[in-house]
A tleap script that builds the chain and sets N, CA, C and O, in Angstrom:
source leaprc.protein.ff14SB
mol = sequence {
  NMET GLU GLN ILE ALA ASN LEU ASN ASN ALA
  SER LEU LEU TYR ASP VAL LEU GLY LYS HIE
  ILE PRO PRO ILE PRO ILE LEU PRO GLU ASP
  TYR LEU ASP PHE ILE ASP GLY ILE ILE GLY
  SER ILE GLN GLN ASN GLN ASP TYR ASP ALA
  TYR TYR LYS ALA ILE GLN ILE LEU THR GLY
  VAL THR PRO GLU ILE ILE GLN VAL SER THR
  PRO GLU ASP VAL LEU ASP LEU PHE ILE ASN
  GLY LEU SER GLU TRP ARG ILE VAL ASP LEU
  VAL GLY PHE PHE ARG ASN LEU GLY TYR GLU
  ASN CGLY
}
set mol.1.N position { -13.288 -10.939 25.464 }
set mol.1.CA position { -13.330 -9.952 24.394 }
set mol.1.C position { -11.908 -9.673 23.923 }
set mol.1.O position { -11.001 -9.477 24.732 }
set mol.2.N position { -11.728 -9.659 22.629 }
set mol.2.CA position { -10.406 -9.438 22.059 }
set mol.2.C position { -10.011 -7.973 22.207 }
set mol.2.O position { -10.783 -7.065 21.900 }
set mol.3.N position { -8.785 -7.772 22.684 }
set mol.3.CA position { -8.290 -6.415 22.864 }
set mol.3.C position { -7.928 -5.839 21.499 }
set mol.3.O position { -7.331 -6.522 20.666 }
set mol.4.N position { -8.288 -4.603 21.281 }
set mol.4.CA position { -7.948 -3.931 20.043 }
set mol.4.C position { -6.870 -2.901 20.368 }
set mol.4.O position { -7.059 -2.011 21.196 }
set mol.5.N position { -5.749 -3.051 19.696 }
set mol.5.CA position { -4.616 -2.170 19.942 }
set mol.5.C position { -4.719 -0.946 19.050 }
set mol.5.O position { -5.092 -1.045 17.880 }
set mol.6.N position { -4.390 0.200 19.606 }
set mol.6.CA position { -4.331 1.357 18.735 }
set mol.6.C position { -3.002 1.344 17.994 }
set mol.6.O position { -2.069 0.648 18.397 }
set mol.7.N position { -2.915 2.099 16.929 }
set mol.7.CA position { -1.739 2.068 16.065 }
set mol.7.C position { -0.479 2.504 16.799 }
set mol.7.O position { 0.601 1.973 16.540 }
set mol.8.N position { -0.602 3.463 17.712 }
set mol.8.CA position { 0.575 3.904 18.461 }
set mol.8.C position { 1.145 2.778 19.313 }
set mol.8.O position { 2.352 2.537 19.306 }
set mol.9.N position { 0.268 2.083 20.051 }
set mol.9.CA position { 0.738 0.977 20.883 }
set mol.9.C position { 1.221 -0.180 20.030 }
set mol.9.O position { 2.190 -0.850 20.387 }
set mol.10.N position { 0.563 -0.423 18.913 }
set mol.10.CA position { 0.982 -1.499 18.023 }
set mol.10.C position { 2.376 -1.231 17.466 }
set mol.10.O position { 3.208 -2.136 17.409 }
set mol.11.N position { 2.630 0.001 17.056 }
set mol.11.CA position { 3.958 0.315 16.523 }
set mol.11.C position { 5.014 0.288 17.627 }
set mol.11.O position { 6.156 -0.104 17.385 }
set mol.12.N position { 4.640 0.701 18.827 }
set mol.12.CA position { 5.565 0.619 19.955 }
set mol.12.C position { 5.911 -0.839 20.247 }
set mol.12.O position { 7.075 -1.166 20.476 }
set mol.13.N position { 4.907 -1.714 20.241 }
set mol.13.CA position { 5.152 -3.138 20.465 }
set mol.13.C position { 6.064 -3.705 19.387 }
set mol.13.O position { 6.990 -4.459 19.688 }
set mol.14.N position { 5.810 -3.348 18.141 }
set mol.14.CA position { 6.650 -3.836 17.044 }
set mol.14.C position { 8.082 -3.345 17.194 }
set mol.14.O position { 9.025 -4.088 16.923 }
set mol.15.N position { 8.251 -2.112 17.619 }
set mol.15.CA position { 9.599 -1.576 17.850 }
set mol.15.C position { 10.313 -2.330 18.971 }
set mol.15.O position { 11.510 -2.603 18.875 }
set mol.16.N position { 9.582 -2.663 20.028 }
set mol.16.CA position { 10.173 -3.348 21.180 }
set mol.16.C position { 10.560 -4.782 20.828 }
set mol.16.O position { 11.627 -5.259 21.214 }
set mol.17.N position { 9.688 -5.459 20.098 }
set mol.17.CA position { 9.923 -6.881 19.807 }
set mol.17.C position { 10.533 -7.136 18.436 }
set mol.17.O position { 10.889 -8.274 18.129 }
set mol.18.N position { 10.663 -6.118 17.612 }
set mol.18.CA position { 11.055 -6.286 16.220 }
set mol.18.C position { 12.210 -7.215 15.955 }
set mol.18.O position { 12.110 -8.082 15.086 }
set mol.19.N position { 13.302 -7.067 16.671 }
set mol.19.CA position { 14.476 -7.896 16.388 }
set mol.19.C position { 14.301 -9.340 16.836 }
set mol.19.O position { 15.138 -10.187 16.527 }
set mol.20.N position { 13.240 -9.627 17.549 }
set mol.20.CA position { 12.983 -10.980 18.042 }
set mol.20.C position { 11.927 -11.717 17.216 }
set mol.20.O position { 11.590 -12.859 17.528 }
set mol.21.N position { 11.413 -11.092 16.190 }
set mol.21.CA position { 10.305 -11.666 15.442 }
set mol.21.C position { 10.816 -12.521 14.288 }
set mol.21.O position { 11.530 -12.032 13.413 }
set mol.22.N position { 10.443 -13.813 14.289 }
set mol.22.CA position { 10.852 -14.711 13.211 }
set mol.22.C position { 9.990 -14.508 11.963 }
set mol.22.O position { 9.069 -13.691 11.973 }
set mol.23.N position { 10.282 -15.242 10.897 }
set mol.23.CA position { 9.417 -15.163 9.705 }
set mol.23.C position { 7.972 -15.529 10.051 }
set mol.23.O position { 7.718 -16.352 10.931 }
set mol.24.N position { 7.053 -14.912 9.354 }
set mol.24.CA position { 5.633 -15.150 9.599 }
set mol.24.C position { 5.277 -16.575 9.163 }
set mol.24.O position { 5.642 -17.004 8.068 }
set mol.25.N position { 4.566 -17.297 10.022 }
set mol.25.CA position { 4.156 -18.643 9.642 }
set mol.25.C position { 3.066 -18.623 8.571 }
set mol.25.O position { 2.263 -17.693 8.506 }
set mol.26.N position { 3.049 -19.634 7.756 }
set mol.26.CA position { 2.048 -19.722 6.705 }
set mol.26.C position { 0.781 -20.388 7.222 }
set mol.26.O position { -0.331 -19.976 6.890 }
set mol.27.N position { 0.960 -21.413 8.030 }
set mol.27.CA position { -0.179 -22.182 8.536 }
set mol.27.C position { -0.517 -21.798 9.973 }
set mol.27.O position { 0.385 -21.576 10.781 }
set mol.28.N position { -1.793 -21.718 10.295 }
set mol.28.CA position { -2.182 -21.379 11.677 }
set mol.28.C position { -1.600 -22.319 12.721 }
set mol.28.O position { -1.321 -21.896 13.843 }
set mol.29.N position { -1.412 -23.587 12.374 }
set mol.29.CA position { -0.856 -24.517 13.363 }
set mol.29.C position { 0.602 -24.215 13.694 }
set mol.29.O position { 1.152 -24.792 14.632 }
set mol.30.N position { 1.231 -23.325 12.942 }
set mol.30.CA position { 2.612 -22.933 13.216 }
set mol.30.C position { 2.702 -21.680 14.089 }
set mol.30.O position { 3.804 -21.229 14.401 }
set mol.31.N position { 1.569 -21.115 14.485 }
set mol.31.CA position { 1.570 -19.880 15.258 }
set mol.31.C position { 2.246 -20.037 16.620 }
set mol.31.O position { 2.934 -19.126 17.079 }
set mol.32.N position { 2.054 -21.183 17.263 }
set mol.32.CA position { 2.711 -21.388 18.560 }
set mol.32.C position { 4.225 -21.433 18.407 }
set mol.32.O position { 4.951 -20.939 19.270 }
set mol.33.N position { 4.705 -22.021 17.318 }
set mol.33.CA position { 6.144 -22.016 17.051 }
set mol.33.C position { 6.636 -20.593 16.821 }
set mol.33.O position { 7.754 -20.251 17.205 }
set mol.34.N position { 5.807 -19.765 16.199 }
set mol.34.CA position { 6.144 -18.364 15.962 }
set mol.34.C position { 6.336 -17.637 17.293 }
set mol.34.O position { 7.326 -16.934 17.495 }
set mol.35.N position { 5.373 -17.820 18.194 }
set mol.35.CA position { 5.473 -17.191 19.513 }
set mol.35.C position { 6.664 -17.756 20.284 }
set mol.35.O position { 7.373 -17.017 20.967 }
set mol.36.N position { 6.879 -19.060 20.174 }
set mol.36.CA position { 8.038 -19.684 20.813 }
set mol.36.C position { 9.340 -19.100 20.258 }
set mol.36.O position { 10.311 -18.939 20.997 }
set mol.37.N position { 9.365 -18.786 18.975 }
set mol.37.CA position { 10.549 -18.171 18.368 }
set mol.37.C position { 10.845 -16.799 18.952 }
set mol.37.O position { 12.006 -16.438 19.147 }
set mol.38.N position { 9.798 -16.038 19.230 }
set mol.38.CA position { 9.972 -14.721 19.861 }
set mol.38.C position { 10.561 -14.898 21.259 }
set mol.38.O position { 11.523 -14.225 21.629 }
set mol.39.N position { 9.972 -15.810 22.028 }
set mol.39.CA position { 10.449 -16.061 23.395 }
set mol.39.C position { 11.882 -16.573 23.372 }
set mol.39.O position { 12.711 -16.138 24.171 }
set mol.40.N position { 12.173 -17.489 22.465 }
set mol.40.CA position { 13.529 -18.035 22.364 }
set mol.40.C position { 14.553 -16.971 22.022 }
set mol.40.O position { 15.656 -16.974 22.570 }
set mol.41.N position { 14.205 -16.063 21.124 }
set mol.41.CA position { 15.122 -14.983 20.755 }
set mol.41.C position { 15.374 -14.045 21.930 }
set mol.41.O position { 16.503 -13.608 22.157 }
set mol.42.N position { 14.315 -13.740 22.673 }
set mol.42.CA position { 14.466 -12.881 23.852 }
set mol.42.C position { 15.404 -13.540 24.857 }
set mol.42.O position { 16.278 -12.885 25.425 }
set mol.43.N position { 15.215 -14.842 25.072 }
set mol.43.CA position { 16.073 -15.569 26.017 }
set mol.43.C position { 17.509 -15.624 25.516 }
set mol.43.O position { 18.442 -15.363 26.275 }
set mol.44.N position { 17.692 -15.960 24.252 }
set mol.44.CA position { 19.032 -16.085 23.686 }
set mol.44.C position { 19.794 -14.770 23.766 }
set mol.44.O position { 20.991 -14.749 24.051 }
set mol.45.N position { 19.092 -13.679 23.512 }
set mol.45.CA position { 19.727 -12.352 23.544 }
set mol.45.C position { 19.688 -11.710 24.921 }
set mol.45.O position { 20.200 -10.607 25.115 }
set mol.46.N position { 19.082 -12.402 25.872 }
set mol.46.CA position { 18.922 -11.899 27.233 }
set mol.46.C position { 18.360 -10.472 27.236 }
set mol.46.O position { 18.830 -9.596 27.962 }
set mol.47.N position { 17.340 -10.273 26.400 }
set mol.47.CA position { 16.709 -8.965 26.251 }
set mol.47.C position { 15.430 -8.921 27.088 }
set mol.47.O position { 14.332 -8.738 26.563 }
set mol.48.N position { 15.594 -9.089 28.383 }
set mol.48.CA position { 14.447 -9.166 29.280 }
set mol.48.C position { 13.726 -7.836 29.404 }
set mol.48.O position { 12.544 -7.796 29.747 }
set mol.49.N position { 14.425 -6.754 29.128 }
set mol.49.CA position { 13.778 -5.449 29.130 }
set mol.49.C position { 12.687 -5.406 28.059 }
set mol.49.O position { 11.598 -4.885 28.299 }
set mol.50.N position { 12.979 -5.950 26.884 }
set mol.50.CA position { 11.975 -5.999 25.811 }
set mol.50.C position { 10.791 -6.859 26.236 }
set mol.50.O position { 9.642 -6.524 25.947 }
set mol.51.N position { 11.065 -7.956 26.913 }
set mol.51.CA position { 10.019 -8.863 27.397 }
set mol.51.C position { 9.071 -8.130 28.339 }
set mol.51.O position { 7.852 -8.200 28.180 }
set mol.52.N position { 9.631 -7.428 29.316 }
set mol.52.CA position { 8.802 -6.721 30.294 }
set mol.52.C position { 8.088 -5.523 29.675 }
set mol.52.O position { 6.935 -5.250 30.011 }
set mol.53.N position { 8.753 -4.812 28.782 }
set mol.53.CA position { 8.090 -3.694 28.102 }
set mol.53.C position { 6.938 -4.190 27.247 }
set mol.53.O position { 5.869 -3.580 27.217 }
set mol.54.N position { 7.157 -5.305 26.549 }
set mol.54.CA position { 6.101 -5.862 25.709 }
set mol.54.C position { 4.896 -6.266 26.554 }
set mol.54.O position { 3.755 -6.011 26.169 }
set mol.55.N position { 5.141 -6.890 27.696 }
set mol.55.CA position { 4.041 -7.294 28.572 }
set mol.55.C position { 3.247 -6.075 29.022 }
set mol.55.O position { 2.017 -6.107 29.064 }
set mol.56.N position { 3.952 -5.007 29.357 }
set mol.56.CA position { 3.255 -3.793 29.788 }
set mol.56.C position { 2.404 -3.215 28.661 }
set mol.56.O position { 1.288 -2.757 28.905 }
set mol.57.N position { 2.917 -3.229 27.432 }
set mol.57.CA position { 2.160 -2.721 26.285 }
set mol.57.C position { 0.965 -3.631 26.000 }
set mol.57.O position { -0.150 -3.157 25.782 }
set mol.58.N position { 1.210 -4.934 26.005 }
set mol.58.CA position { 0.175 -5.914 25.674 }
set mol.58.C position { -0.968 -5.930 26.684 }
set mol.58.O position { -2.128 -6.106 26.313 }
set mol.59.N position { -0.640 -5.749 27.952 }
set mol.59.CA position { -1.628 -5.974 29.012 }
set mol.59.C position { -1.985 -4.729 29.813 }
set mol.59.O position { -3.059 -4.666 30.411 }
set mol.60.N position { -1.111 -3.752 29.832 }
set mol.60.CA position { -1.342 -2.570 30.652 }
set mol.60.C position { -0.976 -2.768 32.117 }
set mol.60.O position { -1.213 -1.880 32.935 }
set mol.61.N position { -0.401 -3.921 32.462 }
set mol.61.CA position { -0.020 -4.140 33.858 }
set mol.61.C position { 1.209 -3.300 34.186 }
set mol.61.O position { 2.012 -2.967 33.314 }
set mol.62.N position { 1.328 -2.975 35.442 }
set mol.62.CA position { 2.449 -2.156 35.897 }
set mol.62.C position { 3.655 -3.031 36.212 }
set mol.62.O position { 3.509 -4.234 36.430 }
set mol.63.N position { 4.843 -2.438 36.237 }
set mol.63.CA position { 6.037 -3.205 36.620 }
set mol.63.C position { 5.907 -3.829 38.005 }
set mol.63.O position { 6.444 -4.907 38.255 }
set mol.64.N position { 5.198 -3.157 38.898 }
set mol.64.CA position { 5.025 -3.674 40.254 }
set mol.64.C position { 4.236 -4.991 40.247 }
set mol.64.O position { 4.556 -5.914 40.996 }
set mol.65.N position { 3.223 -5.069 39.412 }
set mol.65.CA position { 2.446 -6.305 39.307 }
set mol.65.C position { 3.296 -7.422 38.725 }
set mol.65.O position { 3.226 -8.564 39.178 }
set mol.66.N position { 4.091 -7.093 37.731 }
set mol.66.CA position { 4.975 -8.095 37.124 }
set mol.66.C position { 5.963 -8.625 38.162 }
set mol.66.O position { 6.227 -9.826 38.211 }
set mol.67.N position { 6.506 -7.741 38.983 }
set mol.67.CA position { 7.506 -8.142 39.973 }
set mol.67.C position { 6.960 -9.096 41.020 }
set mol.67.O position { 7.699 -9.945 41.517 }
set mol.68.N position { 5.694 -8.980 41.366 }
set mol.68.CA position { 5.132 -9.851 42.401 }
set mol.68.C position { 4.436 -11.077 41.817 }
set mol.68.O position { 3.920 -11.906 42.567 }
set mol.69.N position { 4.414 -11.203 40.505 }
set mol.69.CA position { 3.796 -12.352 39.849 }
set mol.69.C position { 4.816 -13.476 39.692 }
set mol.69.O position { 6.024 -13.239 39.664 }
set mol.70.N position { 4.314 -14.686 39.593 }
set mol.70.CA position { 5.205 -15.824 39.349 }
set mol.70.C position { 5.701 -15.769 37.909 }
set mol.70.O position { 5.031 -15.199 37.048 }
set mol.71.N position { 6.864 -16.353 37.637 }
set mol.71.CA position { 7.356 -16.385 36.251 }
set mol.71.C position { 6.354 -17.030 35.293 }
set mol.71.O position { 6.236 -16.610 34.142 }
set mol.72.N position { 5.636 -18.045 35.762 }
set mol.72.CA position { 4.639 -18.707 34.921 }
set mol.72.C position { 3.491 -17.766 34.575 }
set mol.72.O position { 3.014 -17.749 33.440 }
set mol.73.N position { 3.050 -16.982 35.560 }
set mol.73.CA position { 1.975 -16.023 35.318 }
set mol.73.C position { 2.407 -14.932 34.342 }
set mol.73.O position { 1.625 -14.505 33.492 }
set mol.74.N position { 3.651 -14.484 34.468 }
set mol.74.CA position { 4.170 -13.453 33.568 }
set mol.74.C position { 4.258 -14.000 32.150 }
set mol.74.O position { 3.904 -13.317 31.189 }
set mol.75.N position { 4.731 -15.234 32.024 }
set mol.75.CA position { 4.801 -15.858 30.703 }
set mol.75.C position { 3.404 -16.012 30.109 }
set mol.75.O position { 3.212 -15.789 28.914 }
set mol.76.N position { 2.441 -16.386 30.922 }
set mol.76.CA position { 1.058 -16.489 30.454 }
set mol.76.C position { 0.540 -15.132 29.965 }
set mol.76.O position { -0.135 -15.056 28.938 }
set mol.77.N position { 0.855 -14.071 30.696 }
set mol.77.CA position { 0.458 -12.731 30.260 }
set mol.77.C position { 1.029 -12.421 28.882 }
set mol.77.O position { 0.335 -11.899 28.009 }
set mol.78.N position { 2.297 -12.748 28.702 }
set mol.78.CA position { 2.985 -12.471 27.444 }
set mol.78.C position { 2.351 -13.260 26.300 }
set mol.78.O position { 2.003 -12.689 25.266 }
set mol.79.N position { 2.202 -14.554 26.484 }
set mol.79.CA position { 1.664 -15.406 25.427 }
set mol.79.C position { 0.221 -15.026 25.109 }
set mol.79.O position { -0.144 -14.899 23.940 }
set mol.80.N position { -0.596 -14.845 26.134 }
set mol.80.CA position { -1.990 -14.460 25.910 }
set mol.80.C position { -2.095 -13.088 25.250 }
set mol.80.O position { -2.947 -12.869 24.389 }
set mol.81.N position { -1.225 -12.169 25.658 }
set mol.81.CA position { -1.224 -10.842 25.050 }
set mol.81.C position { -0.883 -10.897 23.569 }
set mol.81.O position { -1.529 -10.243 22.750 }
set mol.82.N position { 0.138 -11.682 23.229 }
set mol.82.CA position { 0.505 -11.818 21.815 }
set mol.82.C position { -0.643 -12.423 21.016 }
set mol.82.O position { -0.908 -12.015 19.885 }
set mol.83.N position { -1.310 -13.382 21.602 }
set mol.83.CA position { -2.435 -14.024 20.926 }
set mol.83.C position { -3.599 -13.051 20.761 }
set mol.83.O position { -4.171 -12.947 19.676 }
set mol.84.N position { -3.951 -12.340 21.829 }
set mol.84.CA position { -5.066 -11.393 21.769 }
set mol.84.C position { -4.803 -10.256 20.794 }
set mol.84.O position { -5.721 -9.753 20.146 }
set mol.85.N position { -3.551 -9.862 20.698 }
set mol.85.CA position { -3.199 -8.779 19.782 }
set mol.85.C position { -2.995 -9.282 18.355 }
set mol.85.O position { -2.671 -8.514 17.450 }
set mol.86.N position { -3.193 -10.596 18.172 }
set mol.86.CA position { -3.036 -11.209 16.850 }
set mol.86.C position { -1.681 -10.826 16.258 }
set mol.86.O position { -1.592 -10.210 15.196 }
set mol.87.N position { -0.650 -11.208 16.970 }
set mol.87.CA position { 0.714 -10.796 16.650 }
set mol.87.C position { 1.124 -11.156 15.227 }
set mol.87.O position { 1.855 -10.396 14.591 }
set mol.88.N position { 0.677 -12.286 14.718 }
set mol.88.CA position { 1.048 -12.672 13.350 }
set mol.88.C position { 0.487 -11.659 12.354 }
set mol.88.O position { 1.191 -11.229 11.440 }
set mol.89.N position { -0.771 -11.281 12.530 }
set mol.89.CA position { -1.376 -10.284 11.642 }
set mol.89.C position { -0.717 -8.914 11.807 }
set mol.89.O position { -0.512 -8.189 10.833 }
set mol.90.N position { -0.393 -8.574 13.042 }
set mol.90.CA position { 0.251 -7.294 13.318 }
set mol.90.C position { 1.619 -7.207 12.646 }
set mol.90.O position { 1.956 -6.189 12.043 }
set mol.91.N position { 2.392 -8.264 12.752 }
set mol.91.CA position { 3.710 -8.294 12.113 }
set mol.91.C position { 3.552 -8.210 10.597 }
set mol.91.O position { 4.283 -7.477 9.931 }
set mol.92.N position { 2.600 -8.959 10.057 }
set mol.92.CA position { 2.357 -8.898 8.617 }
set mol.92.C position { 1.993 -7.494 8.154 }
set mol.92.O position { 2.437 -7.049 7.096 }
set mol.93.N position { 1.192 -6.805 8.941 }
set mol.93.CA position { 0.800 -5.438 8.631 }
set mol.93.C position { 2.019 -4.521 8.547 }
set mol.93.O position { 2.184 -3.781 7.577 }
set mol.94.N position { 2.870 -4.577 9.571 }
set mol.94.CA position { 4.036 -3.699 9.579 }
set mol.94.C position { 5.038 -4.059 8.503 }
set mol.94.O position { 5.653 -3.171 7.911 }
set mol.95.N position { 5.214 -5.335 8.241 }
set mol.95.CA position { 6.140 -5.739 7.174 }
set mol.95.C position { 5.610 -5.306 5.818 }
set mol.95.O position { 6.394 -4.922 4.949 }
set mol.96.N position { 4.288 -5.359 5.612 }
set mol.96.CA position { 3.709 -4.888 4.346 }
set mol.96.C position { 3.887 -3.399 4.172 }
set mol.96.O position { 3.945 -2.908 3.045 }
set mol.97.N position { 3.975 -2.667 5.280 }
set mol.97.CA position { 4.231 -1.221 5.207 }
set mol.97.C position { 5.702 -0.906 4.987 }
set mol.97.O position { 6.067 0.245 4.745 }
set mol.98.N position { 6.549 -1.929 5.071 }
set mol.98.CA position { 7.973 -1.723 4.830 }
set mol.98.C position { 8.796 -1.531 6.091 }
set mol.98.O position { 9.978 -1.197 6.001 }
set mol.99.N position { 8.207 -1.732 7.264 }
set mol.99.CA position { 8.975 -1.613 8.497 }
set mol.99.C position { 9.956 -2.766 8.591 }
set mol.99.O position { 9.614 -3.910 8.290 }
set mol.100.N position { 11.156 -2.468 9.004 }
set mol.100.CA position { 12.175 -3.485 9.231 }
set mol.100.C position { 12.119 -3.929 10.679 }
set mol.100.O position { 11.686 -3.172 11.548 }
set mol.101.N position { 12.550 -5.140 10.942 }
set mol.101.CA position { 12.618 -5.619 12.323 }
set mol.101.C position { 13.743 -4.912 13.053 }
set mol.101.O position { 14.866 -4.800 12.560 }
set mol.102.N position { 13.397 -4.428 14.272 }
set mol.102.CA position { 14.336 -3.830 15.207 }
set mol.102.C position { 15.582 -3.418 14.604 }
set mol.102.O position { 16.459 -2.898 15.293 }
savepdb mol mol.pdb
quit
């Protein structure tokens, strides 16, 4: 079942990830590159706090669960969370409202 984010959590997620969000892809087959762009920006800027905060918002998992999970499992949580939250549509929504990235 697809998770439905409330507006407060959605805006919090956008605030946390805003500066890492690339241009919105036009074609659905480019969505993975979009998510990869977010991950790449987080890595390049070493903004791991944003990564962990985003995972907590996306999934509701606690920091303790993240700490005992493998890096691969944490990355899966992040990618699946972005997909379930329809991150491309969410970013488009906030940009249409005039929100600036981070």
